[in-house]
C-alpha positions as CSV (number, residue, x, y, z in Angstrom):
1,M,11.2,-15.8,-9.0
2,N,8.9,-13.3,-7.1
3,W,5.1,-13.5,-7.3
4,F,5.0,-10.4,-9.8
5,P,4.7,-12.5,-13.0
6,W,2.1,-14.9,-11.4
7,L,0.0,-11.9,-10.3
8,H,0.3,-10.4,-13.6
9,D,-1.0,-13.5,-15.3
10,E,-3.8,-13.9,-12.8
11,L,-5.0,-10.3,-13.2
12,E,-4.8,-10.6,-17.1
13,H,-6.7,-13.8,-16.9
14,A,-9.4,-11.9,-15.0
15,G,-9.7,-9.4,-18.0
16,I,-7.6,-6.6,-16.2
17,E,-5.0,-4.8,-18.3
18,V,-1.7,-5.0,-16.4
19,V,1.4,-2.9,-16.9
20,R,4.7,-4.0,-15.1
21,P,7.3,-1.5,-15.8
22,R,11.0,-2.7,-15.6
23,F,12.8,-0.4,-13.2
24,P,16.4,-0.1,-13.3
25,T,18.0,-1.7,-10.1
26,P,20.4,-1.7,-8.6
27,Q,22.5,0.1,-11.3
28,G,20.9,3.4,-12.3
29,Q,18.2,3.1,-9.5
30,S,16.8,6.4,-8.5
31,L,13.4,7.9,-8.0
32,E,13.9,9.9,-11.4
33,A,14.8,6.9,-13.4
34,W,11.9,4.9,-11.9
35,L,9.5,7.7,-12.7
36,D,10.9,7.8,-16.3
37,A,10.4,4.1,-16.6
38,Y,6.9,4.2,-15.3
39,D,5.9,7.2,-17.5
40,H,7.2,5.4,-20.5
41,E,5.2,2.3,-19.8
42,V,1.9,4.1,-19.2
43,A,2.1,6.9,-21.7
44,L,0.0,4.9,-24.3
45,L,-2.6,3.6,-21.9
46,A,-6.3,4.7,-22.0
47,S,-7.5,6.5,-19.2
48,A,-9.1,3.9,-16.8
49,P,-9.4,3.3,-13.1
50,T,-5.9,2.5,-12.0
51,I,-4.8,0.3,-9.1
52,L,-1.1,0.6,-7.9
53,I,0.8,-2.4,-6.6
54,G,4.1,-2.1,-4.8
55,H,6.6,-4.4,-3.2
56,S,9.4,-3.1,-0.9
57,L,10.8,0.0,-2.4
58,G,8.0,-0.3,-5.1
59,A,5.6,0.7,-2.3
60,T,7.5,3.9,-1.9
61,M,7.3,4.5,-5.6
62,A,3.5,4.0,-5.4
63,L,3.4,6.7,-2.9
64,R,5.5,9.1,-5.1
65,L,3.1,8.4,-8.1
66,V,0.0,9.2,-6.0
67,E,1.8,12.4,-4.9
68,R,2.3,13.7,-8.2
69,T,-1.0,13.0,-9.7
70,A,-4.0,15.3,-9.9
71,E,-6.6,12.5,-10.3
72,P,-7.0,9.9,-7.6
73,F,-6.2,6.3,-8.3
74,S,-8.6,3.4,-7.4
75,G,-6.6,1.7,-4.9
76,M,-3.2,0.7,-3.6
77,F,-2.0,-2.5,-2.6
78,L,1.5,-2.6,-0.9
79,A,3.8,-5.6,0.3
80,A,6.7,-5.3,2.6
81,G,6.6,-1.5,2.3
82,F,8.6,1.1,4.2
83,I,9.4,4.6,4.3
84,G,12.9,6.1,5.0
85,A,16.3,4.5,5.5
86,L,16.3,0.9,7.0
87,G,19.9,1.0,8.5
88,L,21.0,-1.3,5.7
89,P,24.2,0.4,4.0
90,D,23.8,-1.9,0.9
91,Y,20.4,-0.4,0.3
92,D,20.0,2.9,2.0
93,N,22.4,4.6,-0.3
94,I,20.7,3.5,-3.6
95,N,17.3,4.1,-2.1
96,A,18.1,7.6,-0.9
97,S,16.4,9.6,-3.6
98,F,13.1,8.0,-2.9
99,F,13.2,9.6,0.7
100,A,15.0,12.8,-0.1
101,K,11.8,14.8,0.4
102,S,9.1,14.5,2.9
103,F,5.8,12.7,1.9
104,D,2.7,14.7,1.3
105,W,0.5,12.4,3.4
106,K,-2.6,14.7,3.0
107,G,-2.4,14.5,-0.9
108,I,-1.6,10.9,-0.8
109,G,-4.6,10.2,1.5
110,D,-6.9,12.2,-0.8
111,R,-5.7,10.4,-4.0
112,K,-4.6,6.9,-3.0
113,G,-8.1,5.4,-3.9
114,S,-10.9,4.1,-1.8
115,V,-9.1,0.8,-1.2
116,C,-5.6,0.5,0.3
117,C,-4.2,-2.7,1.8
118,C,-0.8,-3.5,3.2
119,W,1.1,-6.8,3.8
120,A,4.3,-7.7,5.7
121,G,6.1,-10.8,6.8
122,D,6.5,-11.1,10.7
123,D,10.0,-12.1,10.1
124,D,11.3,-9.9,7.2
125,P,14.9,-9.6,7.2
126,Y,15.1,-6.3,5.5
127,V,11.9,-4.4,6.6
128,P,11.2,-4.6,10.2
129,L,7.5,-5.3,10.9
130,L,7.2,-1.8,12.8
131,R,8.3,0.0,9.6
132,S,5.4,-1.7,7.5
133,Q,3.0,-0.9,10.4
134,E,4.2,2.7,10.2
135,L,3.5,3.0,6.6
136,A,0.0,1.4,7.0
137,D,-0.7,3.8,9.7
138,Y,0.1,6.8,7.6
139,L,-2.2,5.4,5.0
140,G,-4.9,4.6,7.4
141,A,-4.8,1.1,5.8
142,P,-5.0,-2.4,7.4
143,L,-1.7,-4.4,7.7
144,E,-2.1,-8.0,7.2
145,V,0.8,-9.8,8.8
146,V,2.0,-13.1,7.0
147,P,3.5,-15.5,9.4
148,D,7.0,-16.6,8.4
149,G,6.5,-14.5,5.1
150,G,10.0,-13.0,5.2
151,H,10.2,-10.2,2.6
152,L,7.2,-11.6,0.8
153,N,9.4,-12.3,-2.2
154,G,10.7,-15.3,-4.1
155,E,13.7,-15.7,-1.7
156,T,11.2,-16.7,1.0
157,G,9.0,-18.8,-1.2
158,F,6.6,-16.2,-2.3
159,T,6.0,-17.0,-5.8
160,T,2.2,-16.6,-5.6
161,F,0.3,-14.0,-3.6
162,P,-3.4,-15.2,-3.5
163,Q,-4.2,-12.8,-0.7
164,M,-3.3,-9.8,-2.8
165,R,-5.0,-11.2,-6.0
166,D,-8.3,-11.7,-4.1
167,A,-8.1,-8.3,-2.6
168,I,-7.5,-6.5,-6.1
169,L,-10.2,-8.5,-7.7
170,A,-12.6,-7.5,-4.9
171,A,-11.5,-3.8,-5.3
172,R,-12.0,-4.0,-9.0
173,A,-15.5,-5.4,-8.6
174,N,-16.4,-2.4,-6.3
175,V,-14.9,0.0,-8.8
176,V,-16.4,-1.5,-11.9
177,G,-19.8,-2.9,-10.5
């Protein structure tokens, strides 16, 4: 199990409304399918300051969400993020639609929110550290390297992620307070 349910519960306990769409993967995985799943989940939400959280390909999804919005988000928190193919045939083909067009880095920079943080394991077997650093550099965001963090998922023991929770709570305090 990954840290997503834990973070969901932690944020709700702090009084934050959390939406965690279920994205089709790997069958039916595409940017269009993920955008549809996101739109379906957030359609009934009231307008409020919104923070995006993404892990791995979900970080790329967060970038695509920022690109298509007119209003800025409050912040973005990304773990094990990357842009472009990784040289992993099992994943590159199903991820291709997310990278089919260039990113609008100016627009993303303008609308990503005032707080943006990235994390990466120093020994990620899927996303080389340099690829996460590349994403952080494009965003002008700090990259916190997690020693022995792997892909920052349940496979490497990441069932909680206090660093992300604390960063989100601090950002929320700045947005709300």
